PDB file of N, CA, C and O in Angstrom:
ATOM      1  N   MET A   1       7.596  27.812  -6.684  1.00  0.00           N
ATOM      2  CA  MET A   1       7.327  29.147  -6.462  1.00  0.00           C
ATOM      3  C   MET A   1       8.951  29.436  -6.086  1.00  0.00           C
ATOM      4  O   MET A   1       9.459  28.632  -5.304  1.00  0.00           O
ATOM      5  N   ASN A   2       9.655  30.354  -6.513  1.00  0.00           N
ATOM      6  CA  ASN A   2      11.407  30.574  -5.091  1.00  0.00           C
ATOM      7  C   ASN A   2      10.999  31.884  -4.376  1.00  0.00           C
ATOM      8  O   ASN A   2      11.042  32.644  -5.344  1.00  0.00           O
ATOM      9  N   ILE A   3      10.512  32.910  -2.983  1.00  0.00           N
ATOM     10  CA  ILE A   3      10.692  33.809  -2.299  1.00  0.00           C
ATOM     11  C   ILE A   3      11.447  33.696  -1.918  1.00  0.00           C
ATOM     12  O   ILE A   3      11.901  32.687  -1.378  1.00  0.00           O
ATOM     13  N   SER A   4      12.227  35.496  -2.157  1.00  0.00           N
ATOM     14  CA  SER A   4      13.478  35.661  -1.856  1.00  0.00           C
ATOM     15  C   SER A   4      13.065  35.855  -0.334  1.00  0.00           C
ATOM     16  O   SER A   4      11.959  36.011   0.183  1.00  0.00           O
ATOM     17  N   ASN A   5      14.591  35.776   0.303  1.00  0.00           N
ATOM     18  CA  ASN A   5      14.145  36.590   1.595  1.00  0.00           C
ATOM     19  C   ASN A   5      13.947  37.814   2.266  1.00  0.00           C
ATOM     20  O   ASN A   5      13.711  37.952   3.466  1.00  0.00           O
ATOM     21  N   TRP A   6      14.072  38.810   1.298  1.00  0.00           N
ATOM     22  CA  TRP A   6      13.963  40.325   0.952  1.00  0.00           C
ATOM     23  C   TRP A   6      12.221  40.361   0.898  1.00  0.00           C
ATOM     24  O   TRP A   6      11.605  41.093   1.672  1.00  0.00           O
ATOM     25  N   HIS A   7      11.444  39.398  -0.204  1.00  0.00           N
ATOM     26  CA  HIS A   7       9.851  39.431  -0.404  1.00  0.00           C
ATOM     27  C   HIS A   7       9.874  38.426   1.512  1.00  0.00           C
ATOM     28  O   HIS A   7      10.880  37.756   1.277  1.00  0.00           O
ATOM     29  N   SER A   8       9.652  38.191   2.308  1.00  0.00           N
ATOM     30  CA  SER A   8       9.375  36.868   3.416  1.00  0.00           C
ATOM     31  C   SER A   8       9.763  38.149   4.966  1.00  0.00           C
ATOM     32  O   SER A   8       9.146  38.101   6.030  1.00  0.00           O
ATOM     33  N   MET A   9      10.494  38.802   4.762  1.00  0.00           N
ATOM     34  CA  MET A   9      10.820  40.334   5.762  1.00  0.00           C
ATOM     35  C   MET A   9      10.423  40.962   4.908  1.00  0.00           C
ATOM     36  O   MET A   9      11.292  41.833   4.956  1.00  0.00           O
ATOM     37  N   GLU A  10       9.685  41.315   3.981  1.00  0.00           N
ATOM     38  CA  GLU A  10       8.908  42.368   3.783  1.00  0.00           C
ATOM     39  C   GLU A  10       7.433  41.723   4.253  1.00  0.00           C
ATOM     40  O   GLU A  10       6.732  42.609   4.742  1.00  0.00           O
ATOM     41  N   PHE A  11       6.796  40.442   4.232  1.00  0.00           N
ATOM     42  CA  PHE A  11       5.979  39.677   4.309  1.00  0.00           C
ATOM     43  C   PHE A  11       5.801  39.985   6.159  1.00  0.00           C
ATOM     44  O   PHE A  11       4.716  40.187   6.704  1.00  0.00           O
ATOM     45  N   LEU A  12       7.002  39.956   6.794  1.00  0.00           N
ATOM     46  CA  LEU A  12       6.961  39.581   8.566  1.00  0.00           C
ATOM     47  C   LEU A  12       6.371  41.080   8.891  1.00  0.00           C
ATOM     48  O   LEU A  12       5.561  41.356   9.775  1.00  0.00           O
ATOM     49  N   VAL A  13       7.253  42.374   7.538  1.00  0.00           N
ATOM     50  CA  VAL A  13       6.708  43.567   8.309  1.00  0.00           C
ATOM     51  C   VAL A  13       5.609  44.493   8.293  1.00  0.00           C
ATOM     52  O   VAL A  13       5.276  45.534   8.858  1.00  0.00           O
ATOM     53  N   ILE A  14       4.997  43.361   7.046  1.00  0.00           N
ATOM     54  CA  ILE A  14       3.696  43.965   6.530  1.00  0.00           C
ATOM     55  C   ILE A  14       2.625  43.328   7.696  1.00  0.00           C
ATOM     56  O   ILE A  14       1.820  44.016   8.324  1.00  0.00           O
ATOM     57  N   PHE A  15       2.770  42.127   7.813  1.00  0.00           N
ATOM     58  CA  PHE A  15       1.765  41.700   8.850  1.00  0.00           C
ATOM     59  C   PHE A  15       1.910  41.883  10.416  1.00  0.00           C
ATOM     60  O   PHE A  15       0.902  41.896  11.122  1.00  0.00           O
ATOM     61  N   ILE A  16       3.272  42.034  10.987  1.00  0.00           N
ATOM     62  CA  ILE A  16       3.373  43.159  12.074  1.00  0.00           C
ATOM     63  C   ILE A  16       2.435  44.000  11.606  1.00  0.00           C
ATOM     64  O   ILE A  16       1.275  43.614  11.460  1.00  0.00           O
ATOM     65  N   PHE A  17       2.778  45.117  11.345  1.00  0.00           N
ATOM     66  CA  PHE A  17       1.994  45.740  10.667  1.00  0.00           C
ATOM     67  C   PHE A  17       0.540  45.685  10.647  1.00  0.00           C
ATOM     68  O   PHE A  17       0.406  45.921  11.848  1.00  0.00           O
ATOM     69  N   CYS A  18       0.086  45.638  10.488  1.00  0.00           N
ATOM     70  CA  CYS A  18      -1.521  44.671  10.317  1.00  0.00           C
ATOM     71  C   CYS A  18      -2.096  43.868  12.348  1.00  0.00           C
ATOM     72  O   CYS A  18      -2.923  44.145  13.217  1.00  0.00           O
ATOM     73  N   PHE A  19      -1.367  43.192  12.201  1.00  0.00           N
ATOM     74  CA  PHE A  19      -1.941  43.380  13.965  1.00  0.00           C
ATOM     75  C   PHE A  19      -1.418  44.343  14.250  1.00  0.00           C
ATOM     76  O   PHE A  19      -1.855  44.525  15.387  1.00  0.00           O
ATOM     77  N   VAL A  20      -0.182  45.855  13.853  1.00  0.00           N
ATOM     78  CA  VAL A  20      -0.585  46.507  15.230  1.00  0.00           C
ATOM     79  C   VAL A  20      -1.392  47.363  14.820  1.00  0.00           C
ATOM     80  O   VAL A  20      -1.721  48.348  15.482  1.00  0.00           O
ATOM     81  N   LEU A  21      -1.925  47.018  13.363  1.00  0.00           N
ATOM     82  CA  LEU A  21      -3.276  48.416  13.724  1.00  0.00           C
ATOM     83  C   LEU A  21      -4.616  47.835  13.582  1.00  0.00           C
ATOM     84  O   LEU A  21      -5.316  48.780  13.220  1.00  0.00           O
ATOM     85  N   VAL A  22      -5.659  46.333  13.714  1.00  0.00           N
ATOM     86  CA  VAL A  22      -5.934  45.629  14.282  1.00  0.00           C
ATOM     87  C   VAL A  22      -5.672  45.629  16.124  1.00  0.00           C
ATOM     88  O   VAL A  22      -6.780  45.845  16.617  1.00  0.00           O
ATOM     89  N   ALA A  23      -5.181  45.553  16.643  1.00  0.00           N
ATOM     90  CA  ALA A  23      -5.184  45.218  18.178  1.00  0.00           C
ATOM     91  C   ALA A  23      -5.702  46.690  18.032  1.00  0.00           C
ATOM     92  O   ALA A  23      -6.844  46.898  18.443  1.00  0.00           O
ATOM     93  N   PHE A  24      -4.813  48.011  17.356  1.00  0.00           N
ATOM     94  CA  PHE A  24      -5.582  49.627  18.776  1.00  0.00           C
ATOM     95  C   PHE A  24      -6.585  49.391  17.776  1.00  0.00           C
ATOM     96  O   PHE A  24      -7.539  49.825  18.421  1.00  0.00           O
ATOM     97  N   GLY A  25      -7.268  48.894  16.283  1.00  0.00           N
ATOM     98  CA  GLY A  25      -8.923  48.912  15.754  1.00  0.00           C
ATOM     99  C   GLY A  25     -10.039  48.083  17.136  1.00  0.00           C
ATOM    100  O   GLY A  25     -11.168  48.314  17.570  1.00  0.00           O
ATOM    101  N   TYR A  26      -8.743  46.864  17.499  1.00  0.00           N
ATOM    102  CA  TYR A  26      -9.562  46.788  18.689  1.00  0.00           C
ATOM    103  C   TYR A  26      -9.284  46.979  20.311  1.00  0.00           C
ATOM    104  O   TYR A  26      -9.599  46.241  21.245  1.00  0.00           O
ATOM    105  N   GLY A  27      -8.918  47.635  20.305  1.00  0.00           N
ATOM    106  CA  GLY A  27      -9.196  48.644  21.673  1.00  0.00           C
ATOM    107  C   GLY A  27      -9.773  49.304  21.634  1.00  0.00           C
ATOM    108  O   GLY A  27     -10.311  49.662  22.682  1.00  0.00           O
ATOM    109  N   PHE A  28     -10.164  50.105  20.107  1.00  0.00           N
ATOM    110  CA  PHE A  28     -10.367  51.681  20.858  1.00  0.00           C
ATOM    111  C   PHE A  28     -11.993  50.914  20.755  1.00  0.00           C
ATOM    112  O   PHE A  28     -12.740  51.078  21.720  1.00  0.00           O
ATOM    113  N   LEU A  29     -12.597  49.897  19.282  1.00  0.00           N
ATOM    114  CA  LEU A  29     -13.815  49.759  19.539  1.00  0.00           C
ATOM    115  C   LEU A  29     -14.324  49.054  20.743  1.00  0.00           C
ATOM    116  O   LEU A  29     -15.435  48.634  20.416  1.00  0.00           O
ATOM    117  N   ALA A  30     -14.109  48.759  21.797  1.00  0.00           N
ATOM    118  CA  ALA A  30     -13.838  47.942  23.243  1.00  0.00           C
ATOM    119  C   ALA A  30     -13.347  48.949  24.161  1.00  0.00           C
ATOM    120  O   ALA A  30     -12.952  48.390  25.184  1.00  0.00           O
ATOM    121  N   SER A  31     -13.165  50.638  24.230  1.00  0.00           N
ATOM    122  CA  SER A  31     -12.968  51.263  24.899  1.00  0.00           C
ATOM    123  C   SER A  31     -13.881  52.607  24.765  1.00  0.00           C
ATOM    124  O   SER A  31     -14.297  53.361  25.644  1.00  0.00           O
ATOM    125  N   PHE A  32     -14.045  52.636  23.344  1.00  0.00           N
ATOM    126  CA  PHE A  32     -14.570  53.743  22.721  1.00  0.00           C
ATOM    127  C   PHE A  32     -16.203  53.159  22.705  1.00  0.00           C
ATOM    128  O   PHE A  32     -16.942  54.144  22.699  1.00  0.00           O
ATOM    129  N   THR A  33     -16.638  52.460  22.701  1.00  0.00           N
ATOM    130  CA  THR A  33     -17.839  52.187  22.070  1.00  0.00           C
ATOM    131  C   THR A  33     -18.524  51.105  23.392  1.00  0.00           C
ATOM    132  O   THR A  33     -18.196  50.652  24.489  1.00  0.00           O
ATOM    133  N   ARG A  34     -19.513  51.081  22.561  1.00  0.00           N
ATOM    134  CA  ARG A  34     -20.038  49.745  23.066  1.00  0.00           C
ATOM    135  C   ARG A  34     -21.109  48.767  22.605  1.00  0.00           C
ATOM    136  O   ARG A  34     -22.155  48.354  23.105  1.00  0.00           O
ATOM    137  N   LEU A  35     -20.137  48.444  20.898  1.00  0.00           N
ATOM    138  CA  LEU A  35     -19.639  47.299  20.638  1.00  0.00           C
ATOM    139  C   LEU A  35     -20.109  45.939  20.471  1.00  0.00           C
ATOM    140  O   LEU A  35     -20.991  45.301  19.897  1.00  0.00           O
ATOM    141  N   PHE A  36     -18.796  45.742  21.478  1.00  0.00           N
ATOM    142  CA  PHE A  36     -18.750  44.731  22.222  1.00  0.00           C
ATOM    143  C   PHE A  36     -20.034  44.499  23.429  1.00  0.00           C
ATOM    144  O   PHE A  36     -20.744  43.507  23.592  1.00  0.00           O
ATOM    145  N   TYR A  37     -20.028  45.319  23.900  1.00  0.00           N
ATOM    146  CA  TYR A  37     -21.040  44.460  25.045  1.00  0.00           C
ATOM    147  C   TYR A  37     -22.385  45.224  25.047  1.00  0.00           C
ATOM    148  O   TYR A  37     -22.829  46.008  25.886  1.00  0.00           O
ATOM    149  N   ARG A  38     -22.822  44.863  24.087  1.00  0.00           N
ATOM    150  CA  ARG A  38     -25.281  45.965  23.601  1.00  0.00           C
ATOM    151  C   ARG A  38     -25.692  44.844  23.965  1.00  0.00           C
ATOM    152  O   ARG A  38     -26.484  44.855  24.907  1.00  0.00           O
ATOM    153  N   ASN A  39     -25.246  43.278  23.263  1.00  0.00           N
ATOM    154  CA  ASN A  39     -26.036  41.658  23.776  1.00  0.00           C
ATOM    155  C   ASN A  39     -25.322  41.445  25.070  1.00  0.00           C
ATOM    156  O   ASN A  39     -25.425  40.393  25.700  1.00  0.00           O
ATOM    157  N   LYS A  40     -24.785  42.195  25.357  1.00  0.00           N
ATOM    158  CA  LYS A  40     -24.043  41.364  26.840  1.00  0.00           C
ATOM    159  C   LYS A  40     -25.489  41.174  28.317  1.00  0.00           C
ATOM    160  O   LYS A  40     -26.587  41.701  28.497  1.00  0.00           O
ATOM    161  N   PRO A  41     -24.868  40.404  28.878  1.00  0.00           N
ATOM    162  CA  PRO A  41     -26.320  40.992  30.531  1.00  0.00           C
ATOM    163  C   PRO A  41     -25.130  41.182  30.643  1.00  0.00           C
ATOM    164  O   PRO A  41     -24.186  40.758  29.978  1.00  0.00           O
ATOM    165  N   LYS A  42     -25.176  41.813  31.476  1.00  0.00           N
ATOM    166  CA  LYS A  42     -24.303  42.649  32.553  1.00  0.00           C
ATOM    167  C   LYS A  42     -23.265  41.782  34.012  1.00  0.00           C
ATOM    168  O   LYS A  42     -22.388  42.283  34.716  1.00  0.00           O
ATOM    169  N   ALA A  43     -23.792  40.468  34.024  1.00  0.00           N
ATOM    170  CA  ALA A  43     -23.754  39.872  34.899  1.00  0.00           C
ATOM    171  C   ALA A  43     -22.012  39.769  34.818  1.00  0.00           C
ATOM    172  O   ALA A  43     -21.065  39.737  35.604  1.00  0.00           O
ATOM    173  N   GLU A  44     -22.343  39.731  32.805  1.00  0.00           N
ATOM    174  CA  GLU A  44     -21.481  39.135  32.430  1.00  0.00           C
ATOM    175  C   GLU A  44     -19.681  40.327  31.973  1.00  0.00           C
ATOM    176  O   GLU A  44     -18.651  39.977  31.398  1.00  0.00           O
ATOM    177  N   LEU A  45     -19.996  41.399  32.443  1.00  0.00           N
ATOM    178  CA  LEU A  45     -19.748  42.305  31.841  1.00  0.00           C
ATOM    179  C   LEU A  45     -18.405  43.072  33.937  1.00  0.00           C
ATOM    180  O   LEU A  45     -18.736  43.104  35.122  1.00  0.00           O
ATOM    181  N   SER A  46     -17.070  43.469  33.213  1.00  0.00           N
ATOM    182  CA  SER A  46     -16.554  43.633  34.422  1.00  0.00           C
ATOM    183  C   SER A  46     -16.886  44.664  34.622  1.00  0.00           C
ATOM    184  O   SER A  46     -17.831  44.660  33.833  1.00  0.00           O
ATOM    185  N   TYR A  47     -16.921  46.256  35.329  1.00  0.00           N
ATOM    186  CA  TYR A  47     -17.079  46.589  36.142  1.00  0.00           C
ATOM    187  C   TYR A  47     -16.682  47.563  34.890  1.00  0.00           C
ATOM    188  O   TYR A  47     -17.619  48.114  34.314  1.00  0.00           O
ATOM    189  N   VAL A  48     -15.461  47.789  34.472  1.00  0.00           N
ATOM    190  CA  VAL A  48     -15.217  49.556  33.999  1.00  0.00           C
ATOM    191  C   VAL A  48     -16.560  48.803  32.891  1.00  0.00           C
ATOM    192  O   VAL A  48     -17.699  49.074  33.270  1.00  0.00           O
ATOM    193  N   GLU A  49     -16.428  47.672  31.251  1.00  0.00           N
ATOM    194  CA  GLU A  49     -17.170  47.482  30.999  1.00  0.00           C
ATOM    195  C   GLU A  49     -18.371  48.380  31.349  1.00  0.00           C
ATOM    196  O   GLU A  49     -18.574  49.453  30.780  1.00  0.00           O
ATOM    197  N   LYS A  50     -19.213  47.837  32.395  1.00  0.00           N
ATOM    198  CA  LYS A  50     -20.661  47.863  32.035  1.00  0.00           C
ATOM    199  C   LYS A  50     -20.686  49.587  32.630  1.00  0.00           C
ATOM    200  O   LYS A  50     -21.785  50.004  32.265  1.00  0.00           O
ATOM    201  N   LEU A  51     -20.019  50.611  33.301  1.00  0.00           N
ATOM    202  CA  LEU A  51     -19.587  51.745  32.786  1.00  0.00           C
ATOM    203  C   LEU A  51     -19.639  52.303  31.486  1.00  0.00           C
ATOM    204  O   LEU A  51     -20.434  53.236  31.374  1.00  0.00           O
ATOM    205  N   ILE A  52     -18.860  51.910  30.244  1.00  0.00           N
ATOM    206  CA  ILE A  52     -19.369  52.044  28.932  1.00  0.00           C
ATOM    207  C   ILE A  52     -19.990  51.368  28.689  1.00  0.00           C
ATOM    208  O   ILE A  52     -19.803  51.271  27.476  1.00  0.00           O
ATOM    209  N   LYS A  53     -20.895  50.539  29.002  1.00  0.00           N
ATOM    210  CA  LYS A  53     -22.050  50.377  28.268  1.00  0.00           C
ATOM    211  C   LYS A  53     -23.369  51.485  28.307  1.00  0.00           C
ATOM    212  O   LYS A  53     -24.104  52.023  27.479  1.00  0.00           O
ATOM    213  N   GLU A  54     -23.122  51.478  30.445  1.00  0.00           N
ATOM    214  CA  GLU A  54     -24.452  52.923  30.719  1.00  0.00           C
ATOM    215  C   GLU A  54     -23.904  54.668  30.181  1.00  0.00           C
ATOM    216  O   GLU A  54     -24.352  55.734  30.603  1.00  0.00           O
ATOM    217  N   GLY A  55     -22.703  54.430  29.030  1.00  0.00           N
ATOM    218  CA  GLY A  55     -22.110  55.073  29.099  1.00  0.00           C
ATOM    219  C   GLY A  55     -22.134  56.211  30.375  1.00  0.00           C
ATOM    220  O   GLY A  55     -22.975  57.096  30.534  1.00  0.00           O
ATOM    221  N   GLY A  56     -21.172  55.968  31.070  1.00  0.00           N
ATOM    222  CA  GLY A  56     -20.527  56.452  32.616  1.00  0.00           C
ATOM    223  C   GLY A  56     -19.017  56.705  32.849  1.00  0.00           C
ATOM    224  O   GLY A  56     -18.347  57.448  33.566  1.00  0.00           O
ATOM    225  N   ALA A  57     -18.718  55.470  31.645  1.00  0.00           N
ATOM    226  CA  ALA A  57     -17.119  55.589  32.423  1.00  0.00           C
ATOM    227  C   ALA A  57     -15.923  57.016  31.489  1.00  0.00           C
ATOM    228  O   ALA A  57     -16.063  57.444  30.343  1.00  0.00           O
ATOM    229  N   SER A  58     -15.116  57.309  32.267  1.00  0.00           N
ATOM    230  CA  SER A  58     -14.151  58.885  32.431  1.00  0.00           C
ATOM    231  C   SER A  58     -12.976  58.125  31.664  1.00  0.00           C
ATOM    232  O   SER A  58     -12.561  56.990  31.895  1.00  0.00           O
ATOM    233  N   PHE A  59     -12.659  58.788  30.955  1.00  0.00           N
ATOM    234  CA  PHE A  59     -11.325  59.275  30.017  1.00  0.00           C
ATOM    235  C   PHE A  59     -10.302  58.300  30.732  1.00  0.00           C
ATOM    236  O   PHE A  59     -10.005  57.366  29.988  1.00  0.00           O
ATOM    237  N   GLY A  60      -9.727  58.260  31.873  1.00  0.00           N
ATOM    238  CA  GLY A  60      -8.701  57.863  32.510  1.00  0.00           C
ATOM    239  C   GLY A  60      -9.106  55.599  32.474  1.00  0.00           C
ATOM    240  O   GLY A  60      -8.344  54.651  32.286  1.00  0.00           O
ATOM    241  N   GLN A  61     -10.672  55.677  32.768  1.00  0.00           N
ATOM    242  CA  GLN A  61     -11.111  53.942  32.993  1.00  0.00           C
ATOM    243  C   GLN A  61     -11.138  54.016  31.455  1.00  0.00           C
ATOM    244  O   GLN A  61     -10.870  52.994  30.822  1.00  0.00           O
ATOM    245  N   ARG A  62     -11.427  55.098  30.847  1.00  0.00           N
ATOM    246  CA  ARG A  62     -11.903  53.925  28.962  1.00  0.00           C
ATOM    247  C   ARG A  62      -9.815  53.715  28.442  1.00  0.00           C
ATOM    248  O   ARG A  62      -9.237  52.680  28.109  1.00  0.00           O
ATOM    249  N   ILE A  63      -9.275  55.046  28.576  1.00  0.00           N
ATOM    250  CA  ILE A  63      -7.530  54.552  28.605  1.00  0.00           C
ATOM    251  C   ILE A  63      -6.640  53.425  29.385  1.00  0.00           C
ATOM    252  O   ILE A  63      -5.633  52.794  29.063  1.00  0.00           O
ATOM    253  N   THR A  64      -7.329  53.449  30.368  1.00  0.00           N
ATOM    254  CA  THR A  64      -7.323  52.036  30.431  1.00  0.00           C
ATOM    255  C   THR A  64      -7.265  50.816  30.171  1.00  0.00           C
ATOM    256  O   THR A  64      -6.334  50.015  30.091  1.00  0.00           O
ATOM    257  N   LEU A  65      -9.208  50.698  29.950  1.00  0.00           N
ATOM    258  CA  LEU A  65      -9.136  49.201  29.118  1.00  0.00           C
ATOM    259  C   LEU A  65      -9.063  49.252  27.603  1.00  0.00           C
ATOM    260  O   LEU A  65      -9.145  48.275  26.858  1.00  0.00           O
ATOM    261  N   PHE A  66      -8.901  50.510  27.247  1.00  0.00           N
ATOM    262  CA  PHE A  66      -7.585  50.766  26.294  1.00  0.00           C
ATOM    263  C   PHE A  66      -6.348  50.180  25.465  1.00  0.00           C
ATOM    264  O   PHE A  66      -5.970  49.789  24.361  1.00  0.00           O
ATOM    265  N   TRP A  67      -5.948  50.430  26.976  1.00  0.00           N
ATOM    266  CA  TRP A  67      -4.877  49.011  26.307  1.00  0.00           C
ATOM    267  C   TRP A  67      -4.304  48.401  26.590  1.00  0.00           C
ATOM    268  O   TRP A  67      -3.172  48.115  26.200  1.00  0.00           O
ATOM    269  N   ALA A  68      -5.477  47.655  28.074  1.00  0.00           N
ATOM    270  CA  ALA A  68      -5.991  46.234  28.246  1.00  0.00           C
ATOM    271  C   ALA A  68      -6.137  45.374  26.883  1.00  0.00           C
ATOM    272  O   ALA A  68      -5.488  44.374  26.576  1.00  0.00           O
ATOM    273  N   SER A  69      -7.055  45.954  26.219  1.00  0.00           N
ATOM    274  CA  SER A  69      -8.055  45.198  25.057  1.00  0.00           C
ATOM    275  C   SER A  69      -6.719  45.170  23.896  1.00  0.00           C
ATOM    276  O   SER A  69      -6.688  44.302  23.023  1.00  0.00           O
ATOM    277  N   VAL A  70      -5.532  46.339  24.029  1.00  0.00           N
ATOM    278  CA  VAL A  70      -4.955  45.870  22.929  1.00  0.00           C
ATOM    279  C   VAL A  70      -3.489  45.215  23.086  1.00  0.00           C
ATOM    280  O   VAL A  70      -2.878  44.806  22.098  1.00  0.00           O
ATOM    281  N   PHE A  71      -2.798  45.121  24.813  1.00  0.00           N
ATOM    282  CA  PHE A  71      -2.322  43.331  24.901  1.00  0.00           C
ATOM    283  C   PHE A  71      -3.218  42.327  24.912  1.00  0.00           C
ATOM    284  O   PHE A  71      -3.081  41.152  24.571  1.00  0.00           O
ATOM    285  N   GLY A  72      -4.233  42.961  25.379  1.00  0.00           N
ATOM    286  CA  GLY A  72      -4.590  41.427  25.367  1.00  0.00           C
ATOM    287  C   GLY A  72      -5.085  40.952  23.948  1.00  0.00           C
ATOM    288  O   GLY A  72      -5.287  39.739  23.887  1.00  0.00           O
ATOM    289  N   SER A  73      -5.370  41.814  22.556  1.00  0.00           N
ATOM    290  CA  SER A  73      -5.468  41.275  21.651  1.00  0.00           C
ATOM    291  C   SER A  73      -3.948  40.199  20.794  1.00  0.00           C
ATOM    292  O   SER A  73      -3.749  39.777  19.655  1.00  0.00           O
ATOM    293  N   LEU A  74      -3.358  40.152  21.816  1.00  0.00           N
ATOM    294  CA  LEU A  74      -1.994  39.530  22.113  1.00  0.00           C
ATOM    295  C   LEU A  74      -2.590  37.513  21.433  1.00  0.00           C
ATOM    296  O   LEU A  74      -2.309  36.787  20.479  1.00  0.00           O
ATOM    297  N   VAL A  75      -3.672  37.426  22.913  1.00  0.00           N
ATOM    298  CA  VAL A  75      -4.277  36.009  22.645  1.00  0.00           C
ATOM    299  C   VAL A  75      -5.641  36.373  22.162  1.00  0.00           C
ATOM    300  O   VAL A  75      -6.659  36.400  22.854  1.00  0.00           O
ATOM    301  N   VAL A  76      -5.539  36.654  20.875  1.00  0.00           N
ATOM    302  CA  VAL A  76      -7.717  36.699  20.846  1.00  0.00           C
ATOM    303  C   VAL A  76      -7.398  35.729  18.925  1.00  0.00           C
ATOM    304  O   VAL A  76      -7.481  36.364  17.874  1.00  0.00           O
ATOM    305  N   PRO A  77      -7.223  34.926  18.954  1.00  0.00           N
ATOM    306  CA  PRO A  77      -7.017  34.493  17.515  1.00  0.00           C
ATOM    307  C   PRO A  77      -7.835  35.176  16.228  1.00  0.00           C
ATOM    308  O   PRO A  77      -7.784  34.860  15.040  1.00  0.00           O
ATOM    309  N   TYR A  78      -8.693  36.341  16.964  1.00  0.00           N
ATOM    310  CA  TYR A  78      -9.889  36.707  15.279  1.00  0.00           C
ATOM    311  C   TYR A  78      -8.860  37.960  15.344  1.00  0.00           C
ATOM    312  O   TYR A  78      -9.490  38.727  14.616  1.00  0.00           O
ATOM    313  N   CYS A  79      -7.657  38.717  15.740  1.00  0.00           N
ATOM    314  CA  CYS A  79      -6.646  39.641  15.669  1.00  0.00           C
ATOM    315  C   CYS A  79      -5.773  38.924  14.584  1.00  0.00           C
ATOM    316  O   CYS A  79      -5.881  39.388  13.449  1.00  0.00           O
ATOM    317  N   TYR A  80      -4.815  37.728  14.779  1.00  0.00           N
ATOM    318  CA  TYR A  80      -3.894  36.815  14.011  1.00  0.00           C
ATOM    319  C   TYR A  80      -4.670  36.548  12.379  1.00  0.00           C
ATOM    320  O   TYR A  80      -4.226  36.700  11.241  1.00  0.00           O
ATOM    321  N   LEU A  81      -6.049  36.075  12.915  1.00  0.00           N
ATOM    322  CA  LEU A  81      -6.630  35.772  11.268  1.00  0.00           C
ATOM    323  C   LEU A  81      -7.195  36.460  10.610  1.00  0.00           C
ATOM    324  O   LEU A  81      -7.700  36.034   9.571  1.00  0.00           O
ATOM    325  N   LEU A  82      -7.374  38.607  11.231  1.00  0.00           N
ATOM    326  CA  LEU A  82      -7.176  39.464  10.211  1.00  0.00           C
ATOM    327  C   LEU A  82      -6.254  40.379   9.685  1.00  0.00           C
ATOM    328  O   LEU A  82      -6.501  41.229   8.830  1.00  0.00           O
ATOM    329  N   ALA A  83      -5.344  40.198  10.150  1.00  0.00           N
ATOM    330  CA  ALA A  83      -4.058  40.694  10.295  1.00  0.00           C
ATOM    331  C   ALA A  83      -3.622  39.653   8.880  1.00  0.00           C
ATOM    332  O   ALA A  83      -3.755  39.939   7.690  1.00  0.00           O
ATOM    333  N   ALA A  84      -3.278  38.859   9.259  1.00  0.00           N
ATOM    334  CA  ALA A  84      -3.944  37.990   7.836  1.00  0.00           C
ATOM    335  C   ALA A  84      -4.367  37.179   6.955  1.00  0.00           C
ATOM    336  O   ALA A  84      -4.096  36.154   6.329  1.00  0.00           O
ATOM    337  N   VAL A  85      -5.749  38.639   7.246  1.00  0.00           N
ATOM    338  CA  VAL A  85      -6.412  38.409   5.745  1.00  0.00           C
ATOM    339  C   VAL A  85      -5.606  39.768   5.017  1.00  0.00           C
ATOM    340  O   VAL A  85      -4.908  39.799   4.004  1.00  0.00           O
ATOM    341  N   LEU A  86      -6.034  40.950   6.039  1.00  0.00           N
ATOM    342  CA  LEU A  86      -5.249  42.103   5.728  1.00  0.00           C
ATOM    343  C   LEU A  86      -3.870  42.025   4.836  1.00  0.00           C
ATOM    344  O   LEU A  86      -3.569  42.559   3.768  1.00  0.00           O
ATOM    345  N   THR A  87      -3.374  41.407   5.448  1.00  0.00           N
ATOM    346  CA  THR A  87      -1.464  40.708   4.482  1.00  0.00           C
ATOM    347  C   THR A  87      -1.447  40.885   3.550  1.00  0.00           C
ATOM    348  O   THR A  87      -1.008  41.664   2.703  1.00  0.00           O
ATOM    349  N   GLY A  88      -2.572  39.200   3.828  1.00  0.00           N
ATOM    350  CA  GLY A  88      -2.838  38.950   1.480  1.00  0.00           C
ATOM    351  C   GLY A  88      -3.562  40.593   0.860  1.00  0.00           C
ATOM    352  O   GLY A  88      -3.079  41.409   0.075  1.00  0.00           O
ATOM    353  N   LEU A  89      -4.757  40.595   1.536  1.00  0.00           N
ATOM    354  CA  LEU A  89      -5.103  41.819   0.422  1.00  0.00           C
ATOM    355  C   LEU A  89      -3.794  42.633   0.330  1.00  0.00           C
ATOM    356  O   LEU A  89      -3.153  42.785  -0.709  1.00  0.00           O
ATOM    357  N   TYR A  90      -3.487  43.116   1.487  1.00  0.00           N
ATOM    358  CA  TYR A  90      -2.069  43.684   0.935  1.00  0.00           C
ATOM    359  C   TYR A  90      -0.947  43.601  -0.613  1.00  0.00           C
ATOM    360  O   TYR A  90      -0.551  44.373  -1.486  1.00  0.00           O
ATOM    361  N   LEU A  91      -0.825  42.403  -0.299  1.00  0.00           N
ATOM    362  CA  LEU A  91       0.204  41.660  -1.179  1.00  0.00           C
ATOM    363  C   LEU A  91      -0.281  41.172  -2.570  1.00  0.00           C
ATOM    364  O   LEU A  91       0.559  41.161  -3.470  1.00  0.00           O
ATOM    365  N   TYR A  92      -1.983  40.626  -2.934  1.00  0.00           N
ATOM    366  CA  TYR A  92      -2.115  40.904  -3.308  1.00  0.00           C
ATOM    367  C   TYR A  92      -2.576  42.270  -4.374  1.00  0.00           C
ATOM    368  O   TYR A  92      -2.587  42.368  -5.601  1.00  0.00           O
ATOM    369  N   ILE A  93      -2.820  42.920  -3.627  1.00  0.00           N
ATOM    370  CA  ILE A  93      -3.159  44.447  -4.428  1.00  0.00           C
ATOM    371  C   ILE A  93      -2.249  44.712  -4.754  1.00  0.00           C
ATOM    372  O   ILE A  93      -2.080  44.863  -5.964  1.00  0.00           O
ATOM    373  N   TYR A  94      -1.075  44.928  -3.743  1.00  0.00           N
ATOM    374  CA  TYR A  94       0.628  45.220  -4.720  1.00  0.00           C
ATOM    375  C   TYR A  94       1.601  44.815  -4.998  1.00  0.00           C
ATOM    376  O   TYR A  94       2.596  45.511  -5.199  1.00  0.00           O
ATOM    377  N   LEU A  95       1.554  43.534  -5.081  1.00  0.00           N
ATOM    378  CA  LEU A  95       2.606  42.932  -5.932  1.00  0.00           C
ATOM    379  C   LEU A  95       1.746  42.366  -6.461  1.00  0.00           C
ATOM    380  O   LEU A  95       1.993  41.595  -7.389  1.00  0.00           O
TER     381      LEU A  95
END
């Protein structure tokens, strides 16, 4: 199978786009929902995470956690794995 340079560049662009989508989704879920914190004990949560779990976080605290989660997703292997799966799914469907 010969993959041209154009296809490899397209794959890279699609993977980066998928990773950005996953990172923003991860940041949104971490900062605006209780999904990640509902089964964790309060001793393991940060101050802002406790406020989000209890429903008392301000918008500024949520935005701060959102950006921290977006940039923190650079070291979360599941974000890369999900981005790779989404990229493969896109390439399977549209190519």
